[in-house]
MARDRENSE-506699 format. One line per 5 residues: number of its first residue (from 1); their letters; for each residue x, y, z of N, C-alpha, C. Coordinates in steps of 0.05 Angstrom, whole numbers, plus 32768, in hexadecimal, padded with zeros to 4 digits. Atoms other than C-alpha are relative to their C-alpha. Example, Ala and Ser with C-alpha at 12.3 -4.5 7.8 and 13.67 -1.06 7.14 Angstrom:
BEGIN
1> AS> 8012:7FE8:8000:80F6:7FA6:809C:8012:8018:8000 | 7FF0:7FE8:7FFF:8111:7FEB:808F:7FF1:8016:800E
This chain:
BEGIN
1> MQYEY> 8000:801C:8005:885E:8D75:8B87:800B:7FF2:8019 | 7FF6:800F:7FE9:8867:8D42:8BBF:8012:7FEA:7FF6 | 7FEC:8015:8007:88A1:8D11:8BC0:8001:7FEB:8016 | 7FFC:8016:7FED:88AE:8CCE:8BE1:801D:7FF8:7FFE | 7FE4:8009:7FFF:88F3:8CB8:8BF8:8004:7FE6:7FF1
6> LEGAG> 7FFA:8019:800F:8911:8C83:8BCA:8013:7FEF:8010 | 7FEF:8012:7FF1:892A:8C4F:8BF9:800D:7FEB:7FED | 7FF3:8013:8011:895D:8C22:8BD7:800D:800D:7FE7 | 7FF4:7FF3:8017:8972:8C56:8BA3:801D:8006:8005 | 7FE4:7FFA:7FFA:89B4:8C5F:8BC7:8005:801C:8007
11> RLEVI> 7FF7:7FE5:7FF8:89DA:8C9C:8BDD:8017:8008:7FED | 7FEB:7FF6:8012:8A05:8CC6:8BAF:8011:8014:8010 | 7FEE:7FEE:7FF2:8A42:8CE8:8BCD:8010:8010:7FEC | 7FF0:7FEF:8011:8A63:8D23:8BAA:8015:800D:8011 | 7FE9:7FF6:7FF0:8AA8:8D37:8BC3:8011:8011:7FED
16> YNGDI> 7FEF:7FEE:800F:8ACE:8D73:8BA9:8010:8010:8014 | 7FEE:7FF2:7FED:8B0A:8D8E:8BCF:800D:8018:7FF1 | 7FF4:7FE7:800C:8B21:8DD5:8BC1:7FEC:8016:8002 | 8011:7FE9:8000:8B05:8E1A:8BBB:7FEA:7FFD:7FEA | 8016:8002:8013:8AC2:8E1E:8B99:7FEF:801A:8002
21> DIYTL> 8011:7FE8:7FFF:8A9A:8E5C:8B85:7FE3:7FF8:7FFB | 801C:8006:8001:8A4F:8E61:8B83:7FF7:7FF8:7FE3 | 8007:8007:801C:8A4B:8E5E:8B36:8007:7FE2:7FFB | 7FF7:801B:8004:8A73:8E1D:8B34:7FEE:7FEC:800F | 8012:8010:7FF0:8A49:8E00:8B6C:7FE5:7FFC:7FF2
26> GVIQI> 8019:8001:800E:8A0A:8E11:8B45:8001:7FEE:7FE7 | 7FFC:8011:8018:8A25:8DF1:8B05:8001:7FE3:8007 | 7FFE:801C:7FF7:8A36:8DB1:8B2B:7FE5:7FF6:8007 | 801A:8009:7FF7:89F1:8DAD:8B4A:7FEC:7FFD:7FE9 | 8013:8001:8017:89C9:8DBC:8B0A:8007:7FE8:7FEE
31> NLQDI> 7FF8:8016:8012:89F1:8D8A:8AE1:7FFB:7FE5:800E | 8006:8019:7FF1:89EB:8D55:8B18:7FE2:7FFA:7FFF | 801D:8005:8002:899F:8D5E:8B17:7FF9:7FF6:7FE4 | 8006:800A:801B:899E:8D56:8ACB:800A:7FE3:7FFC | 7FF6:801B:8002:89C9:8D17:8AD0:7FED:7FED:800E
36> IDKVG> 8013:8012:7FF1:899A:8CF9:8B04:7FE6:7FFE:7FF1 | 8019:8002:8010:895D:8D0B:8AD9:8004:7FEE:7FE8 | 7FFB:8010:8018:897C:8CEB:8A9B:8002:7FE2:8008 | 7FFE:801C:7FF8:898E:8CAB:8AC0:7FE5:7FF5:8009 | 801B:8009:7FF8:8949:8CA6:8AE1:7FEE:7FFC:7FE9
41> FYLLS> 8011:8003:8018:8925:8CB1:8A9F:8009:7FE8:7FF0 | 7FF6:8017:8010:8952:8C7F:8A7C:7FF7:7FE5:800D | 8007:8019:7FF3:8946:8C49:8AB0:7FE2:7FFA:7FFD | 801D:8004:8002:88FB:8C53:8AAF:7FF6:7FFB:7FE3 | 8008:8004:801C:88F6:8C57:8A63:8009:7FE4:7FF6
46> QEGLL> 7FF7:801B:8007:891E:8C16:8A5C:7FED:7FEB:8009 | 8014:8013:7FF6:88EA:8BF3:8A86:7FE4:8005:7FF6 | 801A:7FFB:800C:88B1:8C11:8A5E:7FED:8010:8012 | 8011:7FF1:7FED:8898:8C3B:8A99:7FFC:801E:7FF8 | 8002:7FE5:800B:88A4:8C7E:8A75:8007:7FFF:7FE2
51> DPTWK> 7FF8:7FFE:801C:88A7:8C91:8A2C:801C:800C:7FFE | 7FE5:7FF5:8002:88EF:8C9F:8A16:8001:801A:7FF1 | 8001:7FE6:800E:88DC:8CE5:89FF:8014:8014:800A | 7FED:7FED:7FF4:8912:8D05:8A2A:8019:8002:7FEE | 7FE8:7FFE:8011:8947:8CF6:89F5:7FFE:8017:7FED
56> RPRYL> 8000:7FE9:8013:895B:8D32:89CB:8012:7FF9:7FE9 | 7FEE:8003:8017:8979:8D33:8986:801B:800C:8006 | 7FE5:7FF6:7FFA:89C4:8D3D:8988:8006:801C:7FF5 | 7FFA:7FE6:800C:89C0:8D7C:895D:7FF5:8017:8010 | 800A:7FEA:7FF0:899B:8DA3:8992:8015:8008:8015
61> PTKHV> 7FEC:7FF7:7FEC:89C4:8DCD:89C2:7FFB:7FF3:801B | 8002:800E:7FE6:89D2:8DAF:8A07:7FF1:8012:8014 | 800E:7FEF:7FED:89B7:8DEC:8A2C:7FE4:8006:7FF6 | 801C:7FFD:8008:896C:8DE9:8A26:7FEE:7FFB:8018 | 8013:8006:7FEB:892E:8DE7:8A50:7FFA:7FE2:8000
66> TPYPR> 8003:801D:7FFF:8927:8DA0:8A68:7FE3:7FF8:7FF7 | 801A:8008:800B:88EE:8D7C:8A42:7FF2:7FED:8013 | 800D:8014:7FEE:88DE:8D4F:8A7D:7FFE:800C:801C | 8003:7FF5:7FE5:88C5:8D5D:8AC3:8015:7FF4:8012 | 7FED:800A:7FEC:88F2:8D55:8AFF:7FF1:7FEF:8014
71> FIRPD> 8010:8011:7FEE:88D2:8D19:8B1F:8012:7FF3:8015 | 7FEE:800A:7FEB:8910:8D03:8B46:800D:8018:800D | 7FF5:7FEA:7FF1:8925:8D32:8B7C:8018:7FF7:8011 | 7FE9:8006:7FF0:896C:8D2C:8B95:8000:8012:8019 | 8000:7FF0:7FE7:896D:8D42:8BDE:801C:7FFF:800C
76> IAEIR> 7FE6:7FFF:7FF2:89AD:8D59:8C01:7FFB:7FF6:801C | 8004:800D:7FE6:89AD:8D2A:8C3C:8014:800A:8015 | 7FEA:7FF9:7FEE:89EE:8D43:8C59:8014:8010:7FF2 | 7FE9:7FF1:800B:8A23:8D77:8C4D:8014:8001:8017 | 7FEB:8001:7FEB:8A65:8D70:8C72:8014:8015:7FFB
81> RGSLI> 7FEB:7FEC:8002:8A9F:8D9E:8C7E:8013:7FF7:7FEA | 7FEE:8005:8017:8ACE:8DA4:8C43:7FF7:8012:7FEA | 8007:7FEE:8016:8ACB:8DC7:8C01:7FE4:7FFA:7FF6 | 801B:8008:8007:8A8F:8DA0:8BE9:7FFF:7FE2:8005 | 8005:801C:7FFA:8A7B:8D5E:8C08:7FE2:7FFE:8006
86> EVITF> 801C:8002:7FFB:8A32:8D4E:8C00:7FF7:7FE3:7FFA | 800D:801A:8004:8A08:8D0F:8C05:7FE4:8005:7FF7 | 801A:7FFB:800D:89CB:8D0B:8BD9:7FEF:7FE6:8002 | 8013:8015:8001:898E:8CDF:8BE2:7FEA:8007:7FEB | 8013:7FFB:8016:8954:8CD9:8BB1:7FE3:7FFC:800A
91> SIAMV> 801D:8002:7FFC:8908:8CE3:8BB4:7FF3:8000:7FE5 | 800F:8001:8019:88D4:8CD6:8B7E:7FE5:800D:8004 | 801A:7FF3:7FFF:8895:8CFD:8B6E:7FEB:7FEB:8008 | 8014:8013:7FF7:885A:8CDC:8B91:7FEF:7FF5:7FE9 | 8010:8009:8017:8835:8CD8:8B4F:800D:7FE8:7FF2
96> LADPN> 7FF2:8016:800D:886A:8CA7:8B36:8009:7FEB:8014 | 7FF6:8012:7FEB:8875:8C82:8B78:7FF2:7FE4:7FFE | 800B:801B:8005:885C:8C40:8B5A:8016:7FEC:8007 | 7FEC:8014:7FF9:887F:8C01:8B72:8012:7FF8:7FE9 | 7FF0:8006:8018:8897:8BF2:8B2B:8015:8015:7FFB
101> VIAVL> 7FED:7FE9:8004:88B7:8C37:8B24:8015:8000:8016 | 7FED:8000:7FE9:88D7:8C33:8B69:8014:7FE9:7FFC | 7FEE:8017:8004:88F3:8BEE:8B58:8015:8006:7FEB | 7FED:7FF9:8015:8913:8C08:8B18:8015:8014:8009 | 7FEE:7FEB:7FF7:8933:8C42:8B3D:8011:7FF7:8017
106> QNLAA> 7FEF:800A:7FEC:8954:8C15:8B70:801D:8004:7FF7 | 7FE4:7FFD:8007:899E:8C24:8B72:8005:8017:7FEC | 7FFE:7FE9:8012:8995:8C66:8B4C:801C:800D:8003 | 7FE6:7FF3:7FFC:89D5:8C82:8B6B:8016:7FF2:7FF0 | 7FEB:800F:800F:8A00:8C4A:8B4D:7FFC:8004:7FE2
111> NVVWA> 8005:7FFB:801D:89DF:8C55:8B09:800A:801C:7FF8 | 7FF6:7FE6:8006:89F0:8C9F:8B0C:801F:7FFF:7FFD | 7FE3:8002:8001:8A39:8C8E:8B1B:8008:7FF1:7FE6 | 7FFA:800F:8018:8A39:8C5B:8AE2:7FFD:8012:7FE7 | 8005:7FEE:8017:8A1C:8C8F:8AB1:8016:8014:7FFD
116> VGVSG> 7FEA:7FED:8002:8A51:8CC2:8AC2:801A:7FF2:7FF7 | 7FE8:800F:8007:8A87:8C8C:8ABB:8001:7FF9:7FE3 | 8000:8007:801D:8A71:8C79:8A74:7FFA:8018:7FEE | 8006:7FE8:800F:8A67:8CC1:8A5E:8014:8006:7FEA | 7FEC:7FFC:8015:8AA7:8CBF:8A35:800F:801A:8002
121> VRGVV> 7FF3:7FE6:7FFD:8AC0:8D02:8A4F:801C:7FFB:800A | 7FE4:8002:7FF8:8B0C:8D08:8A55:8003:800B:801C | 7FFC:7FF8:7FE4:8B20:8D0C:8A9E:7FEE:7FF2:8013 | 8012:8010:7FEF:8AE9:8CDE:8AB8:800D:7FE5:8004 | 7FF3:801A:7FFA:8B08:8CA2:8ADB:7FEC:7FEF:800F
126> SQHRR> 8013:8012:7FF3:8ADC:8C67:8AED:800B:7FE4:8002 | 7FF7:801C:7FFD:8AEC:8C23:8B09:7FEB:7FED:7FF5 | 8016:8011:8007:8AA7:8C07:8AF8:7FF4:800A:7FE6 | 800B:7FF7:8019:8A93:8C0C:8AAF:7FE8:7FEF:7FF7 | 8018:800F:8007:8A57:8BDE:8AB1:7FE8:800C:800E
131> PPMDI> 8018:7FF6:7FF2:8A10:8BF0:8AC1:7FFA:7FEF:8019 | 8006:800F:7FE8:89FE:8BDD:8B08:7FE6:7FF1:7FFF | 801A:800F:8003:89B8:8BC7:8AF3:7FFE:7FF6:7FE4 | 8003:800B:801A:899D:8BA6:8AB5:7FFA:8016:7FEC | 8003:7FEC:8015:89A8:8BE0:8A85:800A:7FF3:7FE6
136> NVPPM> 7FF9:800E:8018:89A8:8BC4:8A3F:8010:8011:7FEC | 7FF0:7FF0:8012:89DD:8BF2:8A22:801D:7FF8:8004 | 7FE4:8008:7FFD:8A22:8BD4:8A16:8011:801A:7FFE | 7FF0:7FE7:7FFF:8A52:8C0D:8A2A:8014:8002:7FE9 | 7FEB:7FFE:8014:8A85:8BFB:89F5:7FF4:8008:7FE4
141> RRPDP> 800B:7FFA:801A:8A55:8C01:89BA:7FF4:801C:7FFE | 800D:7FE6:8000:8A34:8C42:89CE:800B:8011:8017 | 7FF6:7FEF:7FEA:8A5D:8C74:89F6:7FEB:8015:8007 | 8012:7FEC:7FF5:8A35:8CA4:8A21:7FE3:7FFA:7FF8 | 801B:8008:8008:89F3:8C7F:8A19:7FEA:8012:800B
146> LDIGP> 8015:7FEF:7FF4:89CD:8CB1:8A45:8004:801D:7FFB | 7FFA:7FE4:8006:89EB:8CF1:8A29:8007:8010:8018 | 7FF7:7FF4:7FE7:8A0C:8D02:8A6B:8018:8012:7FFB | 7FE7:7FF1:8006:8A4C:8D1E:8A4A:7FFD:801E:8001 | 8002:7FE2:7FFE:8A33:8D66:8A41:7FFE:800A:801D
151> NVRDT> 8002:7FF7:7FE4:8A20:8D6A:8A8B:801B:7FFD:800F | 7FE6:8004:7FF3:8A63:8D4D:8AA1:8014:8015:7FF6 | 7FEE:7FEC:800B:8A89:8D7C:8A72:7FFA:801C:800C | 8007:7FE6:7FF4:8A63:8DB9:8A8C:800B:8003:801C | 7FF7:8000:7FE5:8A74:8DA6:8AD3:801E:8003:8001
156> MIAIA> 7FE3:7FFF:8000:8ABE:8D9B:8AC4:800A:801A:7FF6 | 7FF7:7FE6:800A:8AC4:8DDB:8A9C:7FFC:8016:8016 | 8004:7FED:7FEB:8AA5:8E04:8AD5:8015:7FFE:8016 | 7FEC:8004:7FEB:8AD5:8DE5:8B07:801B:800A:7FF6 | 7FE6:7FF7:800C:8B11:8DF1:8AD8:8002:801E:7FFF
161> QSRPG> 8000:7FE3:8002:8AFD:8E3A:8ACE:8002:800D:801C | 7FFE:7FF4:7FE5:8AF7:8E46:8B19:801B:7FFB:800D | 7FE6:8007:7FF6:8B3B:8E26:8B26:8014:7FFD:7FEA | 7FEF:8002:8017:8B65:8E36:8AE9:801D:7FF7:8007 | 7FE4:800A:7FFD:8BA7:8E10:8AE3:8004:7FEC:8016
166> ERVEM> 7FFD:8013:7FEA:8B99:8DE4:8B1F:7FF4:7FE5:7FF8 | 800B:801A:8004:8B8C:8D9A:8B1F:7FEE:7FFA:8018 | 8013:8006:7FEB:8B4E:8D88:8B47:7FF0:7FE7:7FF8 | 8010:8017:8004:8B22:8D4B:8B4F:7FE5:8002:800E | 801A:8002:7FF3:8AD9:8D41:8B5D:7FF8:7FE2:7FFF
171> IIREV> 8008:801D:7FFF:8AC1:8CFC:8B74:7FE2:7FFF:8003 | 801D:8007:7FFE:8A7A:8CE3:8B69:7FFF:7FE3:8007 | 7FFF:801B:7FF5:8A6F:8CA5:8B92:7FE4:7FF7:8009 | 8019:800D:7FF5:8A34:8C76:8B9F:8008:7FF3:801A | 7FFA:800B:7FE5:8A34:8C64:8BE8:7FEB:7FEC:8007
176> GFENQ> 8013:8014:7FF7:8A14:8C23:8BFD:8001:7FE6:7FF2 | 8003:801A:800E:8A05:8BED:8BCA:8018:7FF7:7FF1 | 7FEB:8007:8012:8A39:8BEC:8B94:801B:800D:8007 | 7FE8:7FF1:7FF9:8A6B:8C1E:8BB1:8010:8007:7FE7 | 7FF3:7FF7:8019:8A7B:8C38:8B6B:8007:801D:8003
181> EVILR> 7FF9:7FE4:8000:8A9E:8C7A:8B5F:800D:8007:7FE5 | 7FF2:7FF5:8017:8AB6:8CA5:8B26:800E:8019:800A | 7FF1:7FE9:7FF9:8AEA:8CDB:8B2B:8002:8012:7FE7 | 7FFD:7FEC:8016:8AE8:8D1A:8B00:801A:800E:8005 | 7FE6:7FF4:7FFD:8B30:8D31:8AF7:8001:8019:7FEE
186> IGEQ> 8001:7FE7:800F:8B34:8D7A:8AE2:801B:800E:8003 | 7FE7:7FF2:8000:8B71:8DA1:8ACF:8016:7FF0:7FF2 | 7FEA:800C:800E:8BB5:8D8D:8AB7:8003:7FE3:8009 | 7FFE:801C:7FFB:8BBB:8D42:8AB1:801C:7FF6:8005
């Protein structure tokens, strides 16, 4: 499948200081991909560009084969020295590279940060609890509107298991438009 760079979608920066093993790195990356997919599908279904069939009933287990194609490809634009410092840009499948779809996905990075911030998971600290775009979900009435909580929990549990008894933080930051960030605090509070 061919992809086109999504200009205007923003850049997502993930910063994790400390030792990291390959399993934990994999869990972080897989859950980050799922979060990006959920946010992208949500934005497009709210505008009527995709059917909202990606939602799953709450009684199904969280680990399942994804029922939707991966049409947004997060690309690692840069990795810097440190435990894990990566900058992610976004591309969209050429088959969906319609101007309307691209317009809806503007500022995707800030929407990902917002979704993690309203996930309702203990240990997630966010300064910005409002949607950066016109998302018609009041955060106070419906916690975790995009079902991001299971992905955030999996990530935090993997980090906690790899660093037992230590307090660590992982920062997910949108760089550019809104400059939003969330901090995942793991370990003893």
